[in-house]
C-alpha positions as CSV (number, residue, x, y, z in Angstrom):
1,X,-17.2,7.6,-40.3
2,X,-18.6,10.7,-42.1
3,X,-20.1,11.9,-38.8
4,X,-16.6,11.7,-37.2
5,X,-14.7,13.1,-40.1
6,X,-16.9,16.0,-41.2
7,X,-16.3,18.4,-38.2
8,X,-12.5,17.8,-38.5
9,X,-12.6,19.9,-41.7
10,X,-13.0,23.0,-39.5
11,X,-9.9,24.4,-37.8
12,X,-11.9,25.6,-34.8
13,X,-13.2,22.1,-34.2
14,X,-9.8,20.6,-34.5
15,X,-8.5,22.9,-31.8
16,X,-11.6,22.5,-29.7
17,X,-11.3,18.7,-29.8
18,X,-7.7,18.8,-28.7
19,X,-8.4,21.1,-25.8
20,X,-11.6,19.3,-24.8
21,X,-9.8,15.9,-24.7
22,X,-6.8,17.2,-22.9
23,X,-8.9,19.2,-20.5
24,X,-11.0,16.2,-19.6
25,X,-7.9,14.1,-19.0
26,X,-6.3,16.8,-16.8
27,X,-9.4,17.5,-14.7
28,X,-9.9,13.8,-14.2
29,X,-6.3,13.3,-13.1
30,X,-6.3,16.2,-10.6
31,X,-9.8,15.5,-9.5
32,X,-8.8,12.2,-7.8
33,X,-7.0,14.1,-5.1
34,X,-9.8,16.6,-4.6
35,X,-12.5,13.9,-4.3
36,X,-10.5,11.7,-1.9
37,X,-9.8,14.7,0.3
38,X,-13.6,15.4,0.5
39,X,-13.0,18.8,-1.1
40,X,-15.2,18.5,-4.2
41,X,-16.6,22.0,-3.4
42,X,-13.2,23.6,-3.8
43,X,-13.2,23.1,-7.6
44,X,-16.5,24.9,-7.9
45,X,-15.2,27.7,-5.6
46,X,-11.8,28.2,-7.3
47,X,-13.4,28.4,-10.8
48,X,-15.6,31.3,-9.4
49,X,-12.6,32.9,-7.8
50,X,-10.6,32.8,-11.0
51,X,-13.5,34.5,-12.8
52,X,-12.9,37.5,-10.5
53,X,-9.3,37.8,-11.6
54,X,-10.4,37.2,-15.2
55,X,-12.7,40.2,-15.0
56,X,-10.4,42.5,-12.9
57,X,-7.4,42.1,-15.2
58,X,-9.3,43.2,-18.2
59,X,-9.8,46.6,-16.7
60,X,-6.1,47.1,-16.9
61,X,-4.7,45.0,-19.7
62,X,-7.2,42.7,-21.5
63,X,-4.4,40.8,-23.3
64,X,-3.1,39.7,-19.8
65,X,-6.3,38.4,-18.5
66,X,-4.9,34.8,-18.3
67,X,-2.1,36.0,-16.1
68,X,-4.4,38.0,-13.9
69,X,-6.9,35.1,-13.5
70,X,-4.1,32.7,-12.8
71,X,-2.5,34.8,-10.1
72,X,-5.9,35.5,-8.5
73,X,-6.8,31.8,-8.5
74,X,-3.5,30.7,-6.9
75,X,-3.8,33.4,-4.3
76,X,-7.4,32.3,-3.5
77,X,-6.3,28.7,-3.3
78,X,-3.5,29.5,-0.8
79,X,-5.8,31.8,1.2
80,X,-8.3,29.0,1.5
81,X,-5.8,26.4,2.7
82,X,-4.2,28.9,5.1
83,X,-7.5,30.0,6.7
84,X,-8.8,26.4,6.9
85,X,-5.6,25.1,8.5
86,X,-5.8,27.7,11.3
87,X,-8.8,25.8,12.5
88,X,-11.0,28.8,13.3
89,X,-12.9,28.6,10.1
90,X,-13.7,25.3,8.3
91,X,-12.6,24.6,4.8
92,X,-16.2,24.9,3.4
93,X,-16.7,28.3,5.1
94,X,-13.4,29.5,3.8
95,X,-14.2,28.4,0.2
96,X,-17.6,30.0,0.4
97,X,-16.5,33.4,1.6
98,X,-13.4,33.8,-0.5
99,X,-14.5,32.4,-3.8
100,X,-18.1,33.7,-3.9
101,X,-16.8,37.2,-3.1
102,X,-14.3,36.9,-6.0
103,X,-17.1,35.8,-8.4
104,X,-19.4,38.6,-7.2
105,X,-16.6,41.0,-7.9
106,X,-16.1,39.6,-11.4
107,X,-19.8,39.9,-12.2
108,X,-19.9,43.5,-10.9
109,X,-16.8,44.5,-13.0
110,X,-18.3,43.0,-16.1
111,X,-21.6,44.7,-15.5
112,X,-20.1,48.1,-14.8
113,X,-17.3,48.3,-17.3
114,X,-17.9,45.5,-19.9
115,X,-15.0,43.6,-21.4
116,X,-12.6,44.1,-24.2
117,X,-11.4,40.4,-24.0
118,X,-13.3,37.1,-24.3
119,X,-17.0,37.3,-24.0
120,X,-18.8,36.9,-20.7
121,X,-20.8,33.8,-21.8
122,X,-17.6,32.1,-23.1
123,X,-16.1,32.4,-19.7
124,X,-19.2,31.1,-17.9
125,X,-20.2,28.2,-20.2
126,X,-17.2,27.5,-22.4
127,X,-16.8,27.9,-26.1
128,X,-14.6,26.3,-28.7
129,X,-14.6,29.3,-31.0
130,X,-12.0,31.4,-29.2
131,X,-9.4,28.7,-28.6
132,X,-5.9,29.7,-29.8
133,X,-2.7,27.9,-30.4
134,X,-1.2,29.5,-27.3
135,X,-4.0,28.2,-25.1
136,X,-3.3,24.6,-26.4
137,X,0.4,25.1,-25.5
138,X,-0.4,26.4,-22.0
139,X,-2.7,23.4,-21.5
140,X,0.0,21.0,-22.4
141,X,2.5,22.8,-20.1
142,X,0.1,22.6,-17.1
143,X,-0.5,18.9,-17.8
144,X,3.2,18.3,-17.8
145,X,3.5,20.3,-14.6
146,X,0.7,18.4,-12.9
147,X,2.2,15.0,-14.0
148,X,5.7,16.1,-12.8
149,X,4.3,17.2,-9.4
150,X,2.5,13.8,-8.9
151,X,5.6,11.9,-10.1
152,X,8.0,13.7,-7.8
153,X,5.6,14.1,-4.8
154,X,3.6,10.9,-5.1
155,X,4.3,9.6,-1.6
156,X,3.7,13.0,0.1
157,X,0.5,13.6,-1.8
158,X,-0.8,10.1,-1.1
159,X,0.1,10.4,2.6
160,X,-1.4,13.8,3.1
161,X,-4.6,12.9,1.2
162,X,-5.4,10.0,3.5
163,X,-4.0,11.0,6.9
164,X,-2.5,14.6,7.0
165,X,-2.0,14.5,10.8
166,X,0.1,11.4,10.7
167,X,1.9,12.7,7.6
168,X,2.8,15.8,9.6
169,X,4.1,13.7,12.5
170,X,6.2,11.7,10.1
171,X,8.1,14.9,8.9
172,X,6.1,15.7,5.8
173,X,5.6,19.4,5.4
174,X,1.8,19.1,4.9
175,X,1.2,22.8,4.4
176,X,3.6,23.0,1.5
177,X,2.2,19.8,-0.1
178,X,-1.3,21.1,0.2
179,X,-0.3,24.6,-1.3
180,X,1.4,22.8,-4.2
181,X,-1.7,20.8,-4.9
182,X,-3.9,23.9,-4.8
183,X,-1.5,25.6,-7.3
184,X,-1.9,22.7,-9.6
185,X,-5.7,22.8,-9.2
186,X,-5.9,26.5,-9.8
187,X,-3.7,26.3,-13.0
188,X,-5.8,23.2,-14.2
189,X,-9.0,25.2,-13.8
190,X,-7.5,28.2,-15.5
191,X,-6.4,26.5,-18.7
192,X,-9.7,24.5,-19.1
193,X,-12.1,27.4,-18.6
194,X,-12.4,28.3,-22.2
195,X,-13.8,24.9,-23.2
196,X,-15.5,23.8,-20.0
197,X,-16.7,27.2,-18.5
198,X,-16.7,28.6,-15.0
199,X,-20.0,27.2,-14.0
200,X,-19.2,23.6,-15.1
201,X,-15.5,23.0,-14.6
202,X,-16.1,21.7,-11.1
203,X,-18.3,18.9,-12.4
204,X,-15.5,17.5,-14.5
205,X,-13.2,17.5,-11.5
206,X,-15.6,15.3,-9.6
207,X,-17.5,13.1,-12.1
208,X,-14.5,11.1,-13.5
209,X,-12.9,10.6,-10.1
210,X,-16.2,9.4,-8.6
211,X,-16.7,7.0,-11.5
212,X,-13.2,5.7,-11.0
213,X,-13.8,5.3,-7.3
214,X,-16.8,3.1,-7.9
215,X,-14.7,0.9,-10.1
216,X,-11.6,0.3,-8.0
217,X,-10.0,0.2,-4.6
218,X,-6.5,0.9,-6.0
219,X,-5.3,4.5,-5.9
220,X,-3.0,4.0,-8.9
221,X,-5.8,2.5,-11.0
222,X,-8.2,5.2,-9.8
223,X,-5.8,7.9,-11.2
224,X,-5.6,6.0,-14.6
225,X,-9.3,5.3,-14.8
226,X,-10.3,8.9,-13.9
227,X,-7.9,10.3,-16.5
228,X,-9.3,8.1,-19.2
229,X,-12.9,8.8,-18.3
230,X,-12.3,12.6,-18.4
231,X,-10.5,12.2,-21.8
232,X,-13.4,10.2,-23.2
233,X,-16.0,12.7,-21.9
234,X,-14.1,15.6,-23.5
235,X,-13.9,13.7,-26.8
236,X,-17.5,12.5,-27.0
237,X,-18.9,15.7,-25.5
238,X,-17.1,17.9,-28.1
239,X,-18.6,15.9,-31.0
240,X,-22.1,16.1,-29.5
241,X,-21.7,19.8,-28.9
242,X,-20.9,20.4,-32.5
243,X,-24.0,18.5,-33.7
244,X,-26.4,19.7,-31.0
245,X,-25.3,23.3,-31.2
246,X,-24.9,23.8,-27.5
247,X,-21.9,25.1,-25.5
248,X,-19.0,22.6,-25.3
249,X,-18.8,22.6,-21.5
250,X,-22.5,21.7,-21.1
251,X,-22.3,18.7,-23.4
252,X,-19.1,17.4,-21.8
253,X,-20.6,17.5,-18.4
254,X,-23.8,15.8,-19.7
255,X,-21.7,13.0,-21.2
256,X,-20.0,12.6,-17.8
257,X,-23.3,12.5,-16.0
258,X,-24.6,9.8,-18.3
259,X,-21.4,7.8,-17.7
260,X,-21.8,8.2,-13.9
261,X,-25.4,6.9,-14.1
262,X,-24.4,3.9,-16.2
263,X,-21.5,2.9,-13.8
264,X,-23.6,3.6,-10.8
265,X,-26.2,1.1,-12.0
266,X,-23.6,-1.5,-13.1
267,X,-21.4,-1.6,-10.1
268,X,-24.3,-2.1,-7.7
269,X,-24.1,-1.8,-3.9
270,X,-20.3,-2.3,-3.9
271,X,-19.7,0.6,-6.2
272,X,-22.0,2.8,-4.3
273,X,-20.3,2.0,-1.0
274,X,-16.9,2.9,-2.5
275,X,-18.2,6.2,-3.8
276,X,-19.7,7.0,-0.4
277,X,-16.4,6.2,1.3
278,X,-17.9,3.1,3.0
279,X,-16.2,-0.3,3.3
280,X,-18.1,-3.1,5.0
281,X,-14.9,-4.5,6.6
282,X,-13.2,-1.3,7.8
283,X,-16.2,0.9,8.8
284,X,-16.9,4.4,7.5
285,X,-13.5,5.0,5.9
286,X,-12.9,3.2,2.7
287,X,-9.7,1.3,2.2
288,X,-7.7,2.3,-0.8
289,X,-4.4,0.5,-1.7
290,X,-1.5,2.5,-3.1
């Protein structure tokens, strides 16, 4: 108990624990849609794109870096989906070009002009020291927004996740639904960067969702399990980060990786087939119930 209570005596740890726990839950929740769409790479790409806006905005108004990074991330997400849907360039190629260019721009701007806002390392690897009350509030707002989007657009999101062509033929405006999902993803990455970091946030989008997929065939249960796994990874990772003296994002991802290995070993062949999108009765595409 002393091990659990001691860090809570520090205000920075209390804030860090709240943000880490909520961040893990949010990324686990949103990550389900990303993993099932086969777009795991987009989380990695968007985090790098947001870093470009993070750096660029500080040249003009350091106090508005969150706004700049958010707008940059949303614009990048919409650009990716627009380019990919035109069919001339694949989604992976669009992500690679747009997001790596944004990240390169961010690094160049930091190297040339420095920063008057949050430190470079904090943005890359996460830090619990710079978390403010306003960041906690924004995290809660984005969580509420993500939950509301899924609640109101559950059927459309489910349909477009598994069969966008049929969804389009059924009258669902797939482009709008995908754009809305990308906005949720961009905002989720933005509000979790301070604790997870640019280089590691994509891992927390993927790991909880993959663990959940190995454990269930139900889409609803997958959402719940992934959210809980992300929450636990954030909670445990923050405590271990405090005692090990390493960046918070690093330890949160390591906890997630250990959890993945444990579930991977326990679930056996069936769990591995689920994670690989293979179902012995239906062929290469796994069956997931709503």
